[in-house]
C-alpha positions as CSV (number, residue, x, y, z in Angstrom):
1,M,17.8,207.7,82.3
2,I,14.0,208.2,82.4
3,M,12.0,205.7,79.6
4,N,9.6,208.3,78.2
5,K,6.9,206.1,76.8
6,L,4.9,203.8,79.4
7,L,4.6,200.1,78.5
8,P,0.7,198.6,79.0
9,L,0.3,198.5,82.7
10,F,-0.7,194.7,83.2
11,L,0.6,191.5,85.2
12,S,2.0,189.1,82.4
13,P,-0.8,186.7,82.9
14,R,2.2,184.1,83.6
15,L,3.0,186.1,87.0
16,R,-0.8,186.8,88.0
17,N,-0.9,183.3,89.9
18,V,2.9,183.7,91.5
19,S,2.6,187.5,92.4
20,K,2.6,187.0,95.9
21,L,5.9,185.4,95.7
22,T,8.7,186.8,97.3
23,G,11.4,183.8,96.8
24,R,13.4,182.9,93.5
25,S,13.1,179.0,94.8
26,C,9.4,179.4,95.1
27,L,9.0,180.9,91.5
28,K,11.4,177.9,89.9
29,R,8.9,175.9,91.8
30,Y,5.7,177.2,90.4
31,V,7.4,177.5,86.4
32,A,8.6,173.4,87.2
33,T,4.9,172.4,87.0
34,S,3.1,175.3,85.2
35,H,2.4,174.0,81.8
36,S,2.8,177.6,80.1
37,V,6.5,177.2,80.4
38,D,8.1,175.1,78.5
39,S,11.2,173.2,78.8
40,D,14.0,175.1,77.2
41,E,12.4,178.2,79.0
42,F,12.8,176.0,81.9
43,R,16.2,175.4,81.9
44,E,17.3,178.9,81.3
45,I,15.5,179.8,84.5
46,E,17.1,176.9,86.5
47,D,20.6,179.4,85.6
48,F,19.4,182.7,87.1
49,G,20.5,182.0,90.1
50,M,18.5,182.2,94.2
51,Y,17.1,185.7,94.7
52,S,14.0,187.6,95.7
53,V,11.9,188.2,92.8
54,I,10.5,192.2,93.6
55,L,7.0,192.5,92.8
56,P,3.8,195.4,93.1
57,E,2.2,194.8,96.4
58,E,-1.3,193.8,96.9
59,P,-4.3,195.5,96.9
60,F,-2.3,197.4,93.7
61,V,-2.3,201.2,94.0
62,W,-2.3,203.1,90.5
63,G,-0.1,205.9,89.8
64,V,2.0,207.9,92.7
65,S,0.0,210.9,94.4
66,H,-0.4,209.2,97.2
67,I,3.7,209.5,97.6
68,T,5.3,212.5,99.6
69,R,8.0,214.3,97.8
70,R,10.5,215.6,99.4
71,P,10.9,219.3,100.3
72,V,14.0,221.0,98.1
73,P,14.8,224.7,99.5
74,N,13.2,227.3,97.8
75,H,16.9,228.9,96.7
76,I,17.7,225.8,94.8
77,L,17.7,226.5,91.2
78,R,15.2,224.2,89.7
79,P,14.5,223.0,86.1
80,K,11.5,224.3,84.3
81,Y,9.6,220.9,84.1
82,A,9.9,221.7,88.5
83,V,8.7,224.6,88.4
84,R,5.5,224.4,86.4
85,H,4.5,220.9,88.1
86,D,1.3,220.6,88.9
87,H,0.8,217.8,91.5
88,S,-2.6,217.2,90.7
89,M,-1.0,216.5,86.5
90,S,-0.8,213.3,85.8
91,S,2.4,211.8,83.6
92,D,0.8,212.0,80.2
93,T,-0.6,215.3,80.3
94,D,2.8,216.5,81.7
95,H,5.1,218.7,79.6
96,Q,7.3,217.7,77.4
97,E,11.0,219.1,77.5
98,Q,12.0,221.9,74.9
99,Y,15.1,221.4,73.2
100,D,16.2,223.1,69.8
101,G,20.0,222.5,67.7
102,D,22.3,219.3,67.7
103,G,22.8,219.2,71.8
104,R,26.8,220.3,71.5
105,I,28.4,222.3,73.9
106,G,30.9,224.8,72.7
107,L,34.4,223.1,73.7
108,G,36.1,225.4,76.1
109,S,33.5,227.1,77.0
110,I,31.0,228.2,80.0
111,E,29.1,225.6,79.3
112,E,31.6,223.1,79.1
113,K,32.6,223.9,82.8
114,R,28.9,223.7,84.2
115,V,28.1,220.7,82.4
116,R,31.9,219.0,84.1
117,A,30.7,220.4,87.2
118,A,27.3,218.8,87.1
119,A,28.8,215.3,85.6
120,T,30.9,215.8,88.4
121,L,28.7,216.0,91.0
122,A,26.3,213.2,90.1
123,K,29.9,211.0,90.3
124,N,30.2,211.8,93.8
125,V,26.3,211.2,94.4
126,R,26.8,207.7,92.8
127,Q,29.7,206.8,95.0
128,Y,27.7,208.1,98.4
129,A,25.0,205.9,97.6
130,G,27.1,203.2,97.2
131,S,28.2,203.3,100.4
132,L,24.9,203.2,101.8
133,V,23.9,199.6,100.3
134,Q,23.5,197.2,102.8
135,P,21.5,194.8,103.9
136,G,18.3,195.8,106.1
137,V,18.6,199.6,104.7
138,T,15.4,200.4,102.6
139,T,15.6,202.3,99.3
140,N,13.4,205.0,100.8
141,S,16.4,205.9,103.3
142,I,18.7,205.3,100.8
143,D,16.8,208.1,98.5
144,A,16.5,210.0,101.7
145,A,20.3,210.7,102.3
146,I,20.8,211.1,98.1
147,H,17.9,213.7,98.3
148,N,19.7,215.5,100.8
149,F,23.3,215.3,99.5
150,I,22.7,217.0,96.6
151,I,20.8,219.7,98.4
152,A,23.3,220.3,100.9
153,H,25.7,220.8,97.4
154,E,23.4,223.7,96.2
155,A,21.6,221.2,93.8
156,Y,18.1,219.4,92.6
157,P,17.7,216.1,92.4
158,S,16.7,215.9,88.9
159,P,14.4,213.2,89.1
160,L,12.1,215.1,91.6
161,L,8.9,215.8,90.0
162,Y,9.8,214.6,86.2
163,K,6.8,213.9,84.7
164,G,5.6,213.4,88.2
165,F,8.3,211.0,89.3
166,P,7.9,211.1,93.0
167,R,11.7,210.3,94.6
168,S,14.7,212.0,94.0
169,C,16.4,209.1,92.1
170,C,15.3,205.4,90.9
171,T,16.4,202.5,93.0
172,S,15.9,199.1,91.0
173,V,16.1,196.1,92.7
174,N,16.5,192.5,91.1
175,N,14.1,192.1,88.6
176,V,13.3,195.7,87.9
177,V,15.0,197.0,84.9
178,S,14.8,200.8,85.8
179,H,13.0,203.5,87.3
180,G,12.3,201.5,90.6
181,I,10.7,204.2,93.0
182,P,12.4,203.9,96.1
183,D,10.6,202.6,98.9
184,D,10.4,200.9,102.6
185,R,11.4,197.0,101.5
186,P,15.0,196.6,103.4
187,L,17.4,195.4,101.2
188,Q,18.1,191.6,101.5
189,D,21.9,189.2,101.4
190,G,22.3,188.8,98.0
191,D,19.8,191.2,96.1
192,I,22.3,193.6,93.5
193,I,20.6,197.2,93.2
194,N,21.0,200.0,90.4
195,I,21.0,203.4,91.8
196,D,20.4,206.0,89.1
197,V,21.3,209.3,90.5
198,T,20.8,212.9,88.1
199,V,21.5,216.6,89.6
200,Y,20.5,219.5,88.1
201,L,23.6,222.1,88.9
202,N,23.7,225.5,87.7
203,G,21.3,224.9,84.9
204,Y,23.0,221.5,83.3
205,H,22.1,218.1,84.6
206,G,24.9,215.1,85.5
207,D,23.4,211.8,85.1
208,T,25.0,208.2,86.1
209,S,24.2,205.1,87.7
210,A,25.6,201.8,88.7
211,T,24.5,198.6,89.7
212,F,25.7,197.5,93.6
213,L,25.8,193.9,95.4
214,V,24.0,193.8,98.7
215,G,25.8,191.3,100.9
216,D,26.5,187.8,99.6
217,V,25.2,187.8,96.0
218,D,25.4,184.1,94.2
219,E,27.7,184.1,90.9
220,P,24.9,184.5,88.2
221,G,24.1,187.6,89.7
222,R,27.7,188.6,90.4
223,D,28.2,187.6,86.3
224,L,25.2,189.9,85.4
225,V,26.7,192.8,86.9
226,Q,30.3,192.5,85.9
227,M,28.6,191.9,82.3
228,T,27.1,194.9,82.6
229,N,30.0,196.3,83.0
230,A,32.1,195.1,80.3
231,A,29.3,196.2,77.9
232,I,29.7,200.1,79.1
233,E,33.3,200.3,78.4
234,A,32.5,198.5,75.2
235,G,30.2,200.9,74.3
236,I,32.6,203.8,75.6
237,D,35.4,202.4,73.5
238,A,33.2,203.0,70.2
239,C,32.9,206.8,70.6
240,G,35.4,209.5,69.2
241,P,34.6,212.2,66.7
242,G,33.6,211.2,63.6
243,R,31.9,207.4,64.6
244,P,28.8,206.5,64.3
245,F,26.3,206.6,67.0
246,N,25.3,203.0,65.9
247,A,28.6,201.7,66.8
248,I,28.1,201.8,70.3
249,G,25.2,199.0,70.1
250,R,27.6,197.2,67.9
251,A,30.0,197.2,70.1
252,I,28.3,196.0,73.5
253,Y,26.4,193.4,70.9
254,E,30.0,191.9,70.1
255,I,30.6,191.0,73.7
256,I,27.1,190.2,74.9
257,R,26.2,187.8,71.7
258,N,27.9,184.8,73.2
259,T,27.2,185.3,76.5
260,R,23.7,184.2,78.4
261,H,22.7,187.4,78.9
262,S,20.8,190.3,76.7
263,V,20.1,193.8,76.2
264,C,16.8,195.3,77.1
265,P,15.5,197.8,74.0
266,A,13.4,199.3,75.8
267,F,15.9,202.0,76.9
268,A,18.1,204.4,75.4
269,G,21.0,206.7,76.3
270,H,19.8,210.3,75.3
271,G,21.7,213.6,75.0
272,I,22.2,215.8,77.7
273,G,23.1,219.5,79.2
274,T,20.1,222.3,80.2
275,V,18.1,219.6,79.1
276,F,17.5,216.0,80.7
277,H,16.5,214.3,77.7
278,R,17.0,215.0,73.8
279,P,18.6,213.7,70.9
280,P,21.2,212.1,69.8
281,W,19.1,208.6,71.1
282,I,21.8,206.3,72.3
283,Y,20.3,202.5,71.5
284,H,22.5,200.0,73.4
285,S,21.3,197.3,70.4
286,L,21.7,196.4,67.0
287,N,20.3,199.4,65.3
288,E,20.6,201.6,62.4
289,E,20.1,204.8,63.6
290,P,21.7,207.9,61.6
291,G,24.6,210.4,62.7
292,V,27.9,210.7,63.6
293,M,29.8,212.0,67.0
294,L,31.2,215.5,66.5
295,P,32.9,217.7,69.0
296,G,30.8,218.9,72.0
297,H,28.3,216.2,71.7
298,C,27.2,215.4,75.1
299,F,25.2,212.2,76.1
300,T,24.7,209.3,78.3
301,I,25.3,205.3,77.4
302,E,23.4,203.4,80.0
303,P,23.1,199.6,78.5
304,S,20.5,197.5,81.0
305,L,21.4,193.8,80.6
306,V,19.2,191.1,81.9
307,Q,19.5,187.3,82.2
308,G,18.9,184.9,79.7
309,S,17.3,185.5,76.3
310,D,14.0,187.7,76.7
311,P,14.3,191.4,77.5
312,S,10.7,191.8,78.0
313,V,9.6,194.3,80.3
314,W,6.2,195.4,81.9
315,I,5.5,198.4,84.5
316,F,4.4,197.8,87.6
317,P,0.6,200.0,88.7
318,D,2.6,203.0,89.1
319,G,3.6,203.9,86.2
320,W,7.2,203.8,86.3
321,T,8.7,200.4,87.9
322,A,9.9,198.6,84.6
323,S,10.2,194.8,85.6
324,T,11.5,192.1,83.1
325,E,8.6,189.8,82.3
326,N,9.7,186.4,83.8
327,C,11.6,187.9,86.6
328,A,15.4,187.4,85.4
329,R,17.5,190.0,86.9
330,S,18.7,193.1,85.5
331,A,21.9,195.1,86.2
332,Q,22.6,198.4,84.4
333,A,25.3,201.2,83.9
334,E,25.7,204.4,83.0
335,H,28.0,207.3,82.1
336,M,28.0,211.0,80.6
337,I,30.4,210.7,77.8
338,L,31.5,214.3,75.9
339,I,33.0,214.2,72.4
340,T,36.2,215.9,72.0
341,E,38.6,217.3,69.3
342,T,40.6,214.0,70.1
343,G,38.7,211.1,71.5
344,V,36.2,211.0,74.3
345,D,36.1,212.2,78.2
346,I,34.1,210.0,80.9
347,L,32.7,212.8,82.4
348,T,31.3,210.8,85.3
349,Q,33.8,208.4,86.1
C-alpha cells in the first residue's frame, strides 16, 4: 500500500525538542514536564508502554535521491511506472497509473489465474520476511533479502521506483504507521515492525503485509498487534457479493470503538490487479463511500491501528515515512480479497 497524497513536511512543534530521543521513557519524562501536554493526554501516553521512538536522523536529508536502488535483471517484467521512471524525477512529477473500467477481473479466466499467482507469491514473500525478523537485524538487510527472493521467483518488487520510492518493500517500526524506508538501524528487542510487500508477476500485482514482534514485546504492543489482526478479520467478514464497500469500515469501527486504539484514516485499501492502486478505494473507518462489491472485484483491506485516540500522522523529510504525531505505536495488516459469485476468497492468506 502506498499513500497517494503527501502530508505537510514538518516536525510537530511538540516533537522538535525531543527529536534526538530514542527511548519511550525519555519521551514520557519530557511530556510529563511539558506545558503543551495536558494531564489527560499524558495519562494516555503513559498507557502506550516502553519502546524506542523512530525519528528522522539529524541533520535532515530531504528526499530519497541519495538512496541507491537495488538492480533488477533486465529480463524481469516491470510495471510501466518502473520502465519509464527517470531518476531525476521527483514523486510530485511522476506519472500517475492509468486505469479504466470498474476493476473487476473475469472469474475463471487467465486474469484470475494470474492475480492468484501474484497473491500467492506475495504471501510467500511476507512469510519469508517474517522469518528474518529478530533483534540486531537491520531493515536494510531484510529489504535486500526480500528483493533477492522476489527476483529469484521471476517477479519485480512493486514498491521499487513507484513514485520514486527507493526500496523494494516498506518497513514500518513502532511509531511509523506506513511507508517506512528500510535503513541501517538494527531492530531492537521490544520493537514491532510492519513489513509491506508487493510483487509484480506476469503483469499482475500481489500485495500483503503483517506486523511482527521483535523479541520480547510489552503487553500494550502485543495488544495493538492482536487488535489489528482482529480488525482486518472483521473487515473481511463484512465482504461478499452485493455488500456495500463502506460496510468494511463499519465492521472495523465496531470492533475497536471500545478499545484504546483508533484507525488511521490517512491510508486506504485499493483495487489491485494489472494496476498497483486503483478504485475501489477501501476506507477502514466510518465512511459513506458508495458502491457495492460484485463478483470479480479484487482489492486490499489494510487497516492501520494506532495506540490512543489521536491517529494524526506527519511525514519525515524523506517524503515517505509516516509517523504518528504523538509517537504512539502503530500496527497494520493487509490481505488481498477477491469477491466470488458466492462469497469471498482471501488470496494472500
